[in-house]
PATIPA-285082 format. One record per residue (C-alpha): residue number from 1; residue in three letters; chain; x, y, z. Coordinates in nm, 4 decimals. Layout:
N
[NUM 'ALA' 'A' [X Y Z]]
...
END
This chain:
109
[1 'MET' 'A' [3.5159 -0.3795 1.0036]]
[2 'SER' 'A' [3.3118 -0.6548 1.1681]]
[3 'LEU' 'A' [3.4178 -0.9584 1.3637]]
[4 'ASP' 'A' [3.3740 -1.2967 1.1982]]
[5 'VAL' 'A' [3.2627 -1.5174 1.4873]]
[6 'ALA' 'A' [3.1195 -1.8560 1.3892]]
[7 'PRO' 'A' [3.0621 -2.1957 1.5482]]
[8 'LEU' 'A' [3.3102 -2.4793 1.4968]]
[9 'PRO' 'A' [3.2060 -2.7456 1.2414]]
[10 'ARG' 'A' [3.2019 -3.0211 1.5090]]
[11 'PRO' 'A' [3.2704 -2.8579 1.8479]]
[12 'GLY' 'A' [3.2231 -3.1707 2.0611]]
[13 'TRP' 'A' [3.4164 -3.4958 2.0595]]
[14 'GLY' 'A' [3.2465 -3.7592 1.8462]]
[15 'ARG' 'A' [3.3284 -4.0868 1.6765]]
[16 'VAL' 'A' [3.5338 -4.0474 1.3602]]
[17 'PRO' 'A' [3.2856 -4.0752 1.0709]]
[18 'ASP' 'A' [3.4618 -4.3788 0.9249]]
[19 'PRO' 'A' [3.3246 -4.7246 1.0067]]
[20 'GLN' 'A' [3.6754 -4.8747 0.9780]]
[21 'ALA' 'A' [3.8173 -4.6437 1.2485]]
[22 'ASN' 'A' [3.8419 -4.8005 1.5930]]
[23 'GLY' 'A' [3.8844 -4.6117 1.9214]]
[24 'VAL' 'A' [3.9266 -4.2679 1.7605]]
[25 'GLU' 'A' [3.7216 -3.9553 1.8308]]
[26 'SER' 'A' [3.7403 -3.6263 1.6439]]
[27 'LYS' 'A' [3.6556 -3.2613 1.6894]]
[28 'GLY' 'A' [3.6240 -3.0425 1.3792]]
[29 'LEU' 'A' [3.7895 -2.7041 1.4260]]
[30 'LEU' 'A' [3.7839 -2.5399 1.0839]]
[31 'ALA' 'A' [3.6280 -2.6324 0.7513]]
[32 'GLN' 'A' [3.7060 -2.3908 0.4712]]
[33 'GLU' 'A' [3.7276 -2.4405 0.0978]]
[34 'ASP' 'A' [4.1069 -2.4846 0.1077]]
[35 'LEU' 'A' [4.1817 -2.5784 0.4703]]
[36 'PHE' 'A' [4.0476 -2.8338 0.7194]]
[37 'LEU' 'A' [4.1646 -2.8618 1.0822]]
[38 'ALA' 'A' [4.0589 -3.1320 1.3266]]
[39 'LEU' 'A' [4.1709 -3.2838 1.6539]]
[40 'LEU' 'A' [4.1855 -3.6634 1.6746]]
[41 'ARG' 'A' [4.1879 -3.8412 2.0104]]
[42 'PHE' 'A' [4.3136 -4.2014 2.0076]]
[43 'ALA' 'A' [4.2431 -4.4487 2.2870]]
[44 'GLU' 'A' [4.4878 -4.7338 2.3527]]
[45 'ASN' 'A' [4.4965 -4.9812 2.0625]]
[46 'ALA' 'A' [4.3089 -4.7404 1.8343]]
[47 'THR' 'A' [4.3493 -4.7087 1.4596]]
[48 'ILE' 'A' [4.2403 -4.5287 1.1477]]
[49 'HIS' 'A' [4.2688 -4.7605 0.8500]]
[50 'GLU' 'A' [4.5189 -4.6887 0.5748]]
[51 'TYR' 'A' [4.3869 -4.4525 0.3081]]
[52 'THR' 'A' [4.5000 -4.1987 0.0490]]
[53 'ALA' 'A' [4.4051 -3.8336 0.0011]]
[54 'PRO' 'A' [4.4266 -3.6114 -0.3070]]
[55 'HIS' 'A' [4.6066 -3.3456 -0.1009]]
[56 'GLU' 'A' [4.8954 -3.3228 0.1465]]
[57 'ILE' 'A' [4.8125 -3.3811 0.5145]]
[58 'THR' 'A' [5.0187 -3.2852 0.8192]]
[59 'ALA' 'A' [4.9531 -3.4684 1.1472]]
[60 'ILE' 'A' [5.0941 -3.3024 1.4594]]
[61 'CYS' 'A' [5.1139 -3.5106 1.7771]]
[62 'LEU' 'A' [5.0087 -3.2854 2.0662]]
[63 'GLU' 'A' [4.9875 -3.5424 2.3469]]
[64 'GLY' 'A' [5.0916 -3.9015 2.4012]]
[65 'ARG' 'A' [5.2446 -4.1264 2.1416]]
[66 'GLY' 'A' [5.1521 -4.3624 1.8631]]
[67 'PHE' 'A' [5.2650 -4.4723 1.5207]]
[68 'THR' 'A' [5.2375 -4.3550 1.1632]]
[69 'SER' 'A' [5.2996 -4.5119 0.8273]]
[70 'VAL' 'A' [5.3260 -4.3952 0.4714]]
[71 'GLY' 'A' [5.3515 -4.6619 0.2058]]
[72 'SER' 'A' [5.5646 -4.9453 0.3447]]
[73 'GLU' 'A' [5.7495 -4.7265 0.5997]]
[74 'SER' 'A' [5.6360 -4.6850 0.9608]]
[75 'ALA' 'A' [5.7712 -4.4864 1.2552]]
[76 'PRO' 'A' [5.6804 -4.3907 1.6113]]
[77 'LEU' 'A' [5.5171 -4.0505 1.6569]]
[78 'HIS' 'A' [5.5568 -3.8651 1.9900]]
[79 'ALA' 'A' [5.4171 -3.5444 2.1402]]
[80 'GLY' 'A' [5.5978 -3.2510 1.9817]]
[81 'GLU' 'A' [5.6541 -3.4279 1.6482]]
[82 'ARG' 'A' [5.4759 -3.4060 1.3142]]
[83 'VAL' 'A' [5.4503 -3.6137 1.0021]]
[84 'VAL' 'A' [5.3643 -3.5018 0.6488]]
[85 'TRP' 'A' [5.1824 -3.7434 0.4223]]
[86 'PRO' 'A' [5.2315 -3.6736 0.0497]]
[87 'VAL' 'A' [4.9518 -3.6465 -0.2052]]
[88 'ASN' 'A' [4.7947 -3.9856 -0.2906]]
[89 'ALA' 'A' [5.0299 -4.1785 -0.0584]]
[90 'PRO' 'A' [4.8693 -4.4527 0.1528]]
[91 'HIS' 'A' [4.9053 -4.3479 0.5174]]
[92 'ARG' 'A' [4.7807 -4.4423 0.8619]]
[93 'LEU' 'A' [4.7861 -4.3502 1.2352]]
[94 'TRP' 'A' [4.7445 -4.5882 1.5298]]
[95 'THR' 'A' [4.8273 -4.6490 1.8952]]
[96 'GLU' 'A' [4.9210 -4.9594 2.0865]]
[97 'ASP' 'A' [4.9763 -4.9294 2.4651]]
[98 'SER' 'A' [4.9284 -4.5514 2.4826]]
[99 'THR' 'A' [4.6866 -4.2726 2.3982]]
[100 'MET' 'A' [4.7460 -3.9855 2.1569]]
[101 'VAL' 'A' [4.5947 -3.6524 2.0516]]
[102 'THR' 'A' [4.6806 -3.5113 1.7083]]
[103 'LEU' 'A' [4.6023 -3.1984 1.5125]]
[104 'MET' 'A' [4.5246 -3.2762 1.1490]]
[105 'VAL' 'A' [4.5993 -3.0048 0.8931]]
[106 'GLU' 'A' [4.4623 -3.0652 0.5439]]
[107 'ARG' 'A' [4.5235 -2.8113 0.2682]]
[108 'THR' 'A' [4.2718 -2.9069 0.0060]]
[109 'ALA' 'A' [4.3647 -2.6552 -0.2632]]
END
């Protein structure tokens, strides 16, 4: 048996690689064929534009608070809560007068 120690995909905080994102930084934790994990750090009044994904995504709010939407529904999202976005559903995360840190869990298979 040997240990499988490897570097993180993006170990440092960096701008989200989406030109439409505003005030959001990310840190890639795990990138496997069927699973992607990342931390997202939102400043006040930050947003990731609405988009769809061909797989289910779970966003877990670890710190702070913000908002989420799926389709035409929106709701507040607080530390200790999670939201699940269905396959191909338009969804979004944003903050207004607060900051937020989320863990994104994407099962791609």
